C-alpha positions as CSV (number, residue, x, y, z in Angstrom):
1,M,-1.6,9.3,-27.2
2,V,-2.7,8.4,-23.6
3,D,0.6,6.6,-23.1
4,M,2.4,9.8,-24.1
5,F,0.5,11.8,-21.5
6,L,1.0,9.2,-18.8
7,D,4.7,9.2,-19.5
8,F,4.9,13.0,-19.3
9,M,2.8,13.3,-16.1
10,L,4.2,10.3,-14.2
11,G,7.8,10.3,-15.5
12,P,9.9,7.8,-13.6
13,M,6.9,6.8,-11.4
14,R,5.5,5.0,-14.4
15,G,7.8,2.0,-14.0
16,I,7.1,1.8,-10.3
17,S,3.4,1.9,-10.8
18,Q,3.6,-1.0,-13.3
19,F,5.6,-3.0,-10.8
20,Y,2.9,-2.2,-8.1
21,F,0.0,-3.2,-10.4
22,E,1.7,-6.5,-11.1
23,Y,2.0,-7.4,-7.5
24,Q,-1.0,-5.4,-6.1
25,L,-2.5,-8.4,-4.2
26,I,0.7,-9.0,-2.3
27,F,1.3,-5.3,-1.4
28,N,-2.3,-4.8,-0.4
29,S,-2.2,-7.9,1.8
30,I,0.9,-6.7,3.5
31,I,-0.6,-3.3,4.2
32,V,-3.9,-4.7,5.6
33,G,-1.9,-7.1,7.7
34,I,0.2,-4.4,9.2
35,A,-2.8,-2.2,9.9
36,G,-4.6,-5.2,11.6
37,Y,-1.5,-5.9,13.7
38,F,-1.4,-2.3,14.9
39,L,-5.2,-2.3,15.7
40,V,-4.8,-5.5,17.7
41,K,-1.7,-4.1,19.5
42,K,-3.6,-0.9,20.3
43,R,-6.6,-2.7,21.6
44,K,-4.5,-5.0,23.7
45,K,-2.7,-2.0,25.2
46,S,-5.9,-0.2,26.0
47,N,-7.3,-3.4,27.7
48,E,-4.2,-3.6,29.9
49,T,-4.7,-0.1,31.3
50,H,-8.3,-0.7,32.3
């Protein structure tokens, strides 16, 4: 019954979410890496102006 509700509410996103949950560690590592890169880049840029 829960699967029926999830299929109804999520529709085509259900397949994408299953793919994401399988590779969640990889996706989260990429997102954290990109955020860290932008933080370092921003900090380096603010140090150059001072």
